[in-house]
C-alpha positions in Angstrom: 17.4 14.4 -5.9 14.2 12.5 -5.3 11.2 15.1 -4.9 9.4 12.8 -2.0 12.3 13.4 0.1 11.5 17.0 -0.3 7.8 16.6 0.1 7.2 14.3 2.4 8.2 16.7 5.6 6.3 19.3 4.6 3.2 17.1 3.9 3.6 14.8 7.1 4.0 18.1 9.2 1.0 19.5 7.9 -1.1 16.4 7.9 0.0 16.2 11.7 -0.8 19.5 12.5 -4.4 19.4 11.0 -5.2 16.2 12.5 -4.0 17.5 15.8 -6.3 20.6 15.9 -9.1 18.3 14.9 -8.9 16.0 17.7 -8.4 19.1 19.7 -11.5 20.3 18.4 -13.4 17.3 19.1 -11.9 16.5 22.4 -10.6 13.4 21.4 -7.9 12.0 23.4 -4.5 10.4 22.0 -5.1 7.5 23.8 -8.8 7.2 22.5 -7.8 6.7 18.9 -8.5 2.9 17.6 -10.6 0.8 15.4 -12.7 -2.3 15.3 -10.7 -5.2 13.7 -12.4 -7.9 11.7 -13.2 -9.9 14.8 -14.9 -7.0 16.2 -11.9 -6.9 18.7 -11.1 -2.9 19.6 -7.3 -2.4 18.3 -6.0 0.5 19.8 -3.4 2.8 18.6 -0.7 3.4 21.1 -0.3 6.8 22.6 3.3 7.6 21.6 2.5 6.6 18.0 -0.3 8.9 17.8 1.9 11.4 18.9 4.6 11.0 16.6 2.3 10.7 13.9 0.8 14.4 14.9 4.4 15.8 14.9 5.0 14.6 11.8 7.5 12.0 12.8 6.2 9.2 12.0 4.3 7.5 8.8 0.7 7.4 9.2 0.0 3.4 8.4 -3.0 1.9 6.9 -3.9 0.7 10.3 -3.3 4.2 12.0 -5.1 5.8 9.5 -7.9 3.5 10.1 -8.2 4.3 13.7 -8.2 8.2 12.8 -10.9 7.3 10.1 -13.0 6.0 12.9 -12.0 8.2 15.7 -12.8 11.4 13.7 -16.0 9.6 12.3 -14.8 10.7 8.4 -16.4 8.6 5.5 -13.3 7.5 3.8 -9.3 7.2 4.0 -9.1 10.0 1.5 -10.7 12.3 4.2 -8.0 11.1 6.6 -5.0 12.0 4.2 -6.5 15.1 3.0 -8.7 16.4 5.7 -10.2 19.7 4.2 -9.9 22.5 1.4 -7.6 24.7 4.0 -5.5 21.9 4.6 -5.0 21.4 0.4 -4.6 24.6 -0.3 -2.1 25.2 2.6 -0.3 22.2 1.0 -0.2 23.3 -2.5 1.0 26.8 -1.1 4.0 25.0 0.8 4.6 22.8 -2.1 5.0 26.1 -4.2 7.3 27.8 -1.6 9.7 24.6 -1.8 9.8 24.8 -5.7 10.4 28.3 -5.7 13.0 28.3 -2.8 14.8 24.9 -2.8 17.8 24.5 -5.3 16.8 20.9 -6.4 14.0 22.4 -8.4 16.2 24.9 -10.1 16.8 23.6 -13.3 13.0 21.9 -13.8 10.3 23.1 -16.0 8.0 23.3 -13.2 10.0 26.2 -11.8 10.4 28.0 -14.7 6.7 27.9 -15.4 5.6 29.5 -12.2 4.2 32.8 -12.4 5.9 35.7 -10.9 3.5 37.0 -8.4 2.5 33.5 -6.9 0.4 34.9 -4.1 -1.9 36.5 -6.5 -1.9 33.5 -8.8 -2.5 30.9 -6.0 -5.5 32.9 -4.9 -7.0 33.5 -8.3 -6.8 29.8 -9.0 -7.5 28.3 -5.7 -10.6 26.5 -6.7 -9.3 25.0 -9.9 -5.7 24.0 -8.0 -8.2 22.3 -5.4 -10.2 20.3 -7.7 -7.2 19.3 -9.6 -5.5 17.4 -6.5 -9.0 16.5 -5.1 -9.7 14.7 -8.5 -6.0 13.1 -8.8 -6.6 11.2 -5.3 -9.6 8.8 -5.0 -12.0 8.5 -2.0 -10.4 5.0 -1.5 -6.7 5.5 -2.8 -4.4 2.5 -3.6 -1.6 4.6 -1.3 -2.4 3.3 2.4 0.1 5.2 4.4 1.2 8.9 4.5 4.7 8.0 2.7 2.8 6.1 -0.2 0.7 9.8 0.0 3.7 11.8 -0.9 4.6 9.9 -3.7 0.9 10.4 -5.3 1.7 14.4 -4.4 5.0 14.0 -6.3 3.0 12.5 -9.3 0.5 15.2 -9.3 3.1 18.1 -9.9 3.2 16.6 -13.7 -0.7 17.9 -13.7 0.1 20.6 -11.6 2.5 21.8 -14.2 0.5 21.2 -16.9 -2.4 23.7 -15.1 0.3 26.3 -14.6 1.2 26.3 -18.4 -2.8 26.2 -19.2 -3.4 29.0 -17.3 -0.7 31.2 -18.5 -1.8 30.4 -22.1 -5.5 31.3 -21.4 -4.0 34.6 -19.8 -1.8 35.2 -23.1 -3.6 37.9 -25.6 -3.1 37.5 -29.1 -3.3 40.0 -31.3 
């Protein structure tokens, strides 16, 4: 089982909902999302495409992410794919819940390393988890679509496992 197939709906749905919330807050309509191309022509993204992205049903392509970046006045592509710390922490929490409940993770070392009291552990280590994910993704990532970014998140799971192991070791008391 490819973990990307499990994580992609989680990431795309959460990203779509978050972008939708930002658009609503800024009072930007779906038909107002576009960007200036290389020849300074306005390239508008179809409203149906935007709607599907916001529902998590469509890949956020490089062209569409550029349009979101301009419409939302974001500084870099990373801010489109990871809009806030709240988004990132919710993503991490949903991934951990998936690892803990989905049978495809049952035999993984990652699942076996998860602490017993997950909610408390996540809250206690929120800053480190956010820093870990944040440093794993560059401001101008090579990954240009939400589907590519999902694979990057799968790659980050190795670092996440190391972080869990490190935190568990840090909490051990040696007599």
